[in-house]
C-alpha positions as a Markdown table, in Angstrom:
| # | Residue | x | y | z |
|---|---|---|---|---|
| 1 | Unk | -178.9 | 118.4 | 12.8 |
| 2 | Unk | -175.5 | 116.7 | 12.2 |
| 3 | Unk | -175.5 | 113.4 | 14.3 |
| 4 | Unk | -179.3 | 113.7 | 15.0 |
| 5 | Unk | -181.0 | 113.9 | 11.5 |
| 6 | Unk | -178.1 | 112.8 | 9.4 |
| 7 | Unk | -174.4 | 112.0 | 9.1 |
| 8 | Unk | -173.2 | 114.1 | 6.2 |
| 9 | Unk | -175.5 | 113.1 | 3.4 |
| 10 | Unk | -176.9 | 110.0 | 5.1 |
| 11 | Unk | -180.2 | 110.3 | 6.9 |
| 12 | Unk | -180.7 | 108.7 | 10.3 |
| 13 | Unk | -184.0 | 106.9 | 10.2 |
| 14 | Unk | -187.2 | 107.7 | 8.3 |
| 15 | Unk | -187.2 | 111.5 | 8.7 |
| 16 | Unk | -190.3 | 112.1 | 6.6 |
| 17 | Unk | -192.3 | 109.9 | 8.8 |
| 18 | Unk | -190.8 | 111.4 | 12.0 |
| 19 | Unk | -191.7 | 114.9 | 11.1 |
| 20 | Unk | -195.1 | 114.1 | 9.7 |
| 21 | Unk | -195.7 | 112.7 | 13.2 |
| 22 | Unk | -194.7 | 116.0 | 14.8 |
| 23 | Unk | -196.9 | 118.0 | 12.4 |
| 24 | Unk | -199.9 | 115.7 | 13.1 |
| 25 | Unk | -199.6 | 116.5 | 16.8 |
| 26 | Unk | -198.9 | 120.2 | 16.3 |
| 27 | Unk | -195.4 | 120.0 | 17.8 |
| 28 | Unk | -193.4 | 123.1 | 16.9 |
| 29 | Unk | -189.8 | 122.7 | 16.0 |
| 30 | Unk | -186.7 | 124.6 | 15.0 |
| 31 | Unk | -183.3 | 123.5 | 13.9 |
| 32 | Unk | -180.1 | 124.7 | 15.6 |
| 33 | Unk | -176.7 | 123.6 | 14.3 |
| 34 | Unk | -173.1 | 124.5 | 15.1 |
| 35 | Unk | -172.2 | 123.7 | 11.5 |
| 36 | Unk | -171.3 | 127.0 | 9.9 |
| 37 | Unk | -170.5 | 125.8 | 6.4 |
| 38 | Unk | -174.1 | 126.1 | 5.0 |
| 39 | Unk | -176.6 | 128.9 | 5.0 |
| 40 | Unk | -180.2 | 128.5 | 6.3 |
| 41 | Unk | -181.4 | 128.4 | 2.7 |
| 42 | Unk | -179.0 | 125.5 | 1.8 |
| 43 | Unk | -180.2 | 123.6 | 4.9 |
| 44 | Unk | -183.8 | 124.3 | 3.9 |
| 45 | Unk | -183.1 | 122.6 | 0.6 |
| 46 | Unk | -181.4 | 119.6 | 2.3 |
| 47 | Unk | -184.3 | 119.2 | 4.7 |
| 48 | Unk | -186.9 | 119.3 | 2.0 |
| 49 | Unk | -185.1 | 116.6 | 0.0 |
| 50 | Unk | -185.3 | 114.4 | 3.1 |
| 51 | Unk | -189.1 | 115.1 | 3.4 |
| 52 | Unk | -188.9 | 117.6 | 6.3 |
| 53 | Unk | -191.0 | 120.7 | 6.0 |
| 54 | Unk | -189.0 | 123.7 | 7.2 |
| 55 | Unk | -189.0 | 127.5 | 6.7 |
| 56 | Unk | -185.7 | 129.3 | 6.4 |
| 57 | Unk | -186.4 | 131.3 | 9.6 |
| 58 | Unk | -186.7 | 128.0 | 11.6 |
| 59 | Unk | -183.0 | 127.2 | 10.9 |
| 60 | Unk | -180.4 | 128.8 | 13.2 |
| 61 | Unk | -176.8 | 128.2 | 12.6 |
| 62 | Unk | -173.7 | 129.2 | 14.5 |
| 63 | Unk | -173.0 | 131.6 | 11.6 |
| 64 | Unk | -176.3 | 133.5 | 11.9 |
| 65 | Unk | -175.9 | 133.5 | 15.7 |
| 66 | Unk | -172.4 | 134.9 | 15.4 |
| 67 | Unk | -173.7 | 137.7 | 13.1 |
| 68 | Unk | -176.3 | 138.6 | 15.7 |
| 69 | Unk | -173.4 | 138.9 | 18.3 |
| 70 | Unk | -171.3 | 140.9 | 15.9 |
| 71 | Unk | -174.1 | 143.4 | 15.1 |
| 72 | Unk | -174.5 | 144.1 | 18.8 |
| 73 | Unk | -171.1 | 145.8 | 18.7 |
| 74 | Unk | -170.9 | 146.8 | 15.1 |
| 75 | Unk | -174.5 | 147.6 | 14.0 |
| 76 | Unk | -173.3 | 149.2 | 10.7 |
| 77 | Unk | -171.2 | 146.4 | 9.6 |
| 78 | Unk | -167.7 | 146.9 | 8.1 |
| 79 | Unk | -164.5 | 145.0 | 7.2 |
| 80 | Unk | -163.7 | 141.7 | 8.9 |
| 81 | Unk | -161.3 | 139.0 | 8.2 |
| 82 | Unk | -163.2 | 135.8 | 7.5 |
| 83 | Unk | -161.9 | 132.3 | 8.0 |
| 84 | Unk | -164.8 | 130.0 | 7.0 |
| 85 | Unk | -167.0 | 128.7 | 4.2 |
| 86 | Unk | -170.2 | 129.9 | 2.4 |
| 87 | Unk | -172.6 | 129.7 | 5.3 |
| 88 | Unk | -170.5 | 132.2 | 7.4 |
| 89 | Unk | -169.6 | 134.4 | 4.5 |
| 90 | Unk | -173.2 | 134.7 | 3.3 |
| 91 | Unk | -174.5 | 135.6 | 6.8 |
| 92 | Unk | -171.9 | 138.3 | 7.2 |
| 93 | Unk | -172.4 | 139.8 | 3.8 |
| 94 | Unk | -176.2 | 140.0 | 4.3 |
| 95 | Unk | -175.6 | 142.1 | 7.3 |
| 96 | Unk | -173.0 | 144.5 | 5.9 |
| 97 | Unk | -169.7 | 142.7 | 6.9 |
| 98 | Unk | -167.2 | 142.1 | 4.1 |
| 99 | Unk | -163.9 | 140.2 | 3.9 |
| 100 | Unk | -160.6 | 142.2 | 4.2 |
| 101 | Unk | -157.0 | 141.4 | 5.1 |
| 102 | Unk | -156.1 | 144.6 | 6.9 |
| 103 | Unk | -157.6 | 147.3 | 9.1 |
| 104 | Unk | -160.4 | 145.0 | 10.1 |
| 105 | Unk | -162.9 | 145.3 | 13.0 |
| 106 | Unk | -162.6 | 141.6 | 13.9 |
| 107 | Unk | -161.3 | 138.2 | 12.9 |
| 108 | Unk | -164.3 | 136.0 | 12.3 |
| 109 | Unk | -163.9 | 132.2 | 12.0 |
| 110 | Unk | -165.6 | 128.8 | 11.6 |
| 111 | Unk | -165.0 | 125.5 | 10.0 |
| 112 | Unk | -162.9 | 125.9 | 6.8 |
| 113 | Unk | -162.2 | 122.7 | 4.9 |
| 114 | Unk | -159.7 | 124.5 | 2.7 |
| 115 | Unk | -157.6 | 125.6 | 5.7 |
| 116 | Unk | -153.9 | 125.9 | 5.2 |
| 117 | Unk | -150.9 | 127.3 | 7.1 |
| 118 | Unk | -151.0 | 130.7 | 5.3 |
| 119 | Unk | -154.7 | 131.3 | 6.3 |
| 120 | Unk | -153.9 | 130.5 | 10.0 |
| 121 | Unk | -150.8 | 132.7 | 9.8 |
| 122 | Unk | -152.6 | 135.7 | 8.5 |
| 123 | Unk | -155.5 | 135.4 | 11.0 |
| 124 | Unk | -152.9 | 135.0 | 13.8 |
| 125 | Unk | -151.1 | 138.2 | 12.8 |
| 126 | Unk | -154.3 | 140.2 | 12.7 |
| 127 | Unk | -155.3 | 138.9 | 16.1 |
| 128 | Unk | -152.0 | 140.2 | 17.5 |
| 129 | Unk | -153.2 | 143.7 | 16.5 |
| 130 | Unk | -155.9 | 143.4 | 19.3 |
| 131 | Unk | -158.8 | 143.3 | 16.9 |
| 132 | Unk | -162.0 | 141.5 | 18.1 |
| 133 | Unk | -162.1 | 137.7 | 17.8 |
| 134 | Unk | -165.3 | 135.9 | 17.1 |
| 135 | Unk | -165.8 | 132.2 | 16.3 |
| 136 | Unk | -168.8 | 130.1 | 15.4 |
| 137 | Unk | -168.1 | 127.1 | 17.7 |
| 138 | Unk | -165.6 | 125.1 | 19.5 |
| 139 | Unk | -166.6 | 121.6 | 18.4 |
| 140 | Unk | -163.3 | 119.7 | 17.9 |
| 141 | Unk | -165.0 | 116.9 | 16.0 |
| 142 | Unk | -167.6 | 116.3 | 13.4 |
| 143 | Unk | -169.6 | 113.0 | 12.6 |
| 144 | Unk | -169.6 | 111.6 | 9.1 |
| 145 | Unk | -170.4 | 108.1 | 7.7 |
| 146 | Unk | -166.6 | 107.6 | 7.4 |
| 147 | Unk | -166.1 | 108.3 | 11.1 |
| 148 | Unk | -165.4 | 111.2 | 13.3 |
| 149 | Unk | -163.3 | 114.0 | 11.7 |
| 150 | Unk | -161.8 | 117.3 | 12.8 |
| 151 | Unk | -164.3 | 120.1 | 13.5 |
| 152 | Unk | -164.2 | 123.9 | 13.7 |
| 153 | Unk | -162.7 | 123.8 | 17.2 |
| 154 | Unk | -159.6 | 122.1 | 15.9 |
| 155 | Unk | -158.9 | 125.2 | 13.8 |
| 156 | Unk | -159.9 | 127.4 | 16.7 |
| 157 | Unk | -157.3 | 125.8 | 19.0 |
| 158 | Unk | -154.5 | 126.6 | 16.5 |
| 159 | Unk | -155.6 | 130.2 | 16.3 |
| 160 | Unk | -156.0 | 130.6 | 20.1 |
| 161 | Unk | -152.6 | 129.0 | 20.8 |
| 162 | Unk | -150.9 | 130.9 | 18.0 |
| 163 | Unk | -152.3 | 134.3 | 19.0 |
| 164 | Unk | -152.7 | 134.0 | 22.7 |
| 165 | Unk | -156.3 | 135.1 | 22.3 |
| 166 | Unk | -159.6 | 133.5 | 23.3 |
| 167 | Unk | -162.5 | 133.9 | 20.9 |
| 168 | Unk | -166.0 | 135.0 | 21.7 |
| 169 | Unk | -168.1 | 131.9 | 20.9 |
| 170 | Unk | -171.5 | 132.1 | 19.2 |
| 171 | Unk | -172.7 | 128.4 | 19.0 |
| 172 | Unk | -173.5 | 125.7 | 21.5 |
| 173 | Unk | -173.0 | 125.3 | 24.4 |
| 174 | Unk | -173.7 | 129.0 | 24.6 |
| 175 | Unk | -177.4 | 129.3 | 25.1 |
| 176 | Unk | -178.0 | 132.2 | 22.6 |
| 177 | Unk | -178.8 | 129.9 | 19.7 |
| 178 | Unk | -181.5 | 128.2 | 21.7 |
| 179 | Unk | -182.9 | 131.5 | 22.8 |
| 180 | Unk | -183.2 | 132.6 | 19.3 |
| 181 | Unk | -184.9 | 129.4 | 18.3 |
| 182 | Unk | -187.5 | 129.7 | 21.1 |
| 183 | Unk | -188.2 | 133.3 | 20.2 |
| 184 | Unk | -188.8 | 132.4 | 16.5 |
| 185 | Unk | -191.3 | 129.6 | 17.2 |
| 186 | Unk | -192.8 | 131.5 | 20.2 |
| 187 | Unk | -192.3 | 129.0 | 23.0 |
| 188 | Unk | -191.0 | 129.0 | 26.6 |
| 189 | Unk | -188.0 | 127.1 | 28.0 |
| 190 | Unk | -190.4 | 125.1 | 30.2 |
| 191 | Unk | -192.2 | 123.7 | 27.1 |
| 192 | Unk | -189.0 | 123.1 | 25.0 |
| 193 | Unk | -187.0 | 119.9 | 24.6 |
| 194 | Unk | -183.5 | 120.3 | 23.2 |
| 195 | Unk | -182.4 | 117.2 | 21.3 |
| 196 | Unk | -178.8 | 116.6 | 20.4 |
| 197 | Unk | -176.0 | 114.1 | 20.0 |
| 198 | Unk | -173.3 | 115.9 | 22.1 |
| 199 | Unk | -173.2 | 116.3 | 25.8 |
| 200 | Unk | -170.7 | 119.1 | 25.7 |
| 201 | Unk | -172.6 | 121.3 | 23.3 |
| 202 | Unk | -176.3 | 120.3 | 22.8 |
| 203 | Unk | -177.1 | 119.1 | 26.3 |
| 204 | Unk | -175.0 | 121.6 | 28.1 |
| 205 | Unk | -176.3 | 124.4 | 25.9 |
| 206 | Unk | -179.9 | 123.2 | 26.5 |
| 207 | Unk | -179.4 | 123.2 | 30.2 |
| 208 | Unk | -177.9 | 126.7 | 30.1 |
| 209 | Unk | -181.0 | 127.8 | 28.2 |
| 210 | Unk | -183.2 | 126.3 | 31.1 |
| 211 | Unk | -184.7 | 123.8 | 28.7 |
| 212 | Unk | -185.4 | 120.0 | 29.1 |
| 213 | Unk | -182.8 | 118.0 | 27.2 |
| 214 | Unk | -182.6 | 114.6 | 25.4 |
| 215 | Unk | -179.4 | 112.9 | 24.2 |
| 216 | Unk | -179.7 | 110.6 | 21.1 |
| 217 | Unk | -176.9 | 108.1 | 20.7 |
| 218 | Unk | -176.5 | 108.5 | 16.9 |
| 219 | Unk | -173.6 | 111.0 | 16.8 |
| 220 | Unk | -170.7 | 111.9 | 19.0 |
| 221 | Unk | -171.6 | 111.1 | 22.7 |
| 222 | Unk | -172.1 | 107.5 | 23.8 |
| 223 | Unk | -173.8 | 105.9 | 26.8 |
| 224 | Unk | -170.3 | 105.4 | 28.3 |
| 225 | Unk | -169.7 | 109.1 | 28.2 |
| 226 | Unk | -172.7 | 109.7 | 30.5 |
| 227 | Unk | -171.0 | 107.9 | 33.3 |
| 228 | Unk | -168.4 | 110.6 | 33.9 |
| 229 | Unk | -170.2 | 113.6 | 32.6 |
| 230 | Unk | -170.6 | 116.6 | 34.9 |
| 231 | Unk | -174.0 | 117.3 | 33.3 |
| 232 | Unk | -176.8 | 114.9 | 32.5 |
| 233 | Unk | -179.7 | 115.0 | 30.0 |
| 234 | Unk | -183.2 | 114.6 | 31.2 |
| 235 | Unk | -183.7 | 111.8 | 28.7 |
| 236 | Unk | -181.5 | 109.4 | 26.6 |
| 237 | Unk | -182.7 | 107.6 | 23.5 |
| 238 | Unk | -181.0 | 105.4 | 20.9 |
| 239 | Unk | -182.3 | 107.6 | 18.1 |
| 240 | Unk | -184.8 | 110.3 | 17.1 |
| 241 | Unk | -187.4 | 107.8 | 16.0 |
| 242 | Unk | -187.4 | 106.2 | 19.5 |
| 243 | Unk | -187.6 | 109.6 | 21.1 |
| 244 | Unk | -190.7 | 110.6 | 19.0 |
| 245 | Unk | -192.4 | 107.2 | 19.6 |
| 246 | Unk | -191.8 | 107.6 | 23.4 |
| 247 | Unk | -193.4 | 111.0 | 23.7 |
| 248 | Unk | -196.1 | 110.0 | 21.2 |
| 249 | Unk | -197.1 | 107.2 | 23.5 |
| 250 | Unk | -197.1 | 109.6 | 26.5 |
| 251 | Unk | -199.4 | 112.2 | 24.8 |
| 252 | Unk | -196.5 | 114.6 | 24.4 |
| 253 | Unk | -196.1 | 115.1 | 28.1 |
| 254 | Unk | -192.4 | 116.0 | 28.4 |
| 255 | Unk | -191.7 | 115.3 | 32.1 |
| 256 | Unk | -188.4 | 113.9 | 33.2 |
């Protein structure tokens, strides 16, 4: 969503018109974001304010994906050390995981805009006790109207360097988020187009999930980045509106 639908609170294009077009042609859609700071219900409210009809279950975040991974090993929940914001904390709490500073099952992290040295120190000390280490995503940057700012991966690098540990990642470019999305809206990879603004997460993740991919140039990656990229999207568009117009004119035949 970030860099495709909006930059922070600023929408990119006439989103209400774009999604009315999708609904008119019975195009199914889901939302997958590496941003772990908001819950699906909070994103649902934001989408509705911008004129986009979305159900909570259509919204997959790196937080909800991380919890799915965590439940595979710890199905009954338990104490974890959380470094993150409301979206991550709410997803964990709903599934029986609660914050603790000692005797934890895992250190669980994501973007924390109130990060400080003490938080990094405590998490690093816990990681030295060989507890499990899960993190929402490795995005080092984040697009805003002010410019590109540090993302969750910037904090992750400090934790990994300080502890000598590598985290298990939940979000893109891992394909699990896309697999969950396709299961929810009941589609196959062959009939799914992954749209994103980042080559290293959205496009790579879509390719890993065996989907067709489209890069929009409204966020992080640029047309210049395509020149030296080891992986290429099937399509490139200036923005989401151009993408929808293109496929609308081609009767929604998504063939590269």
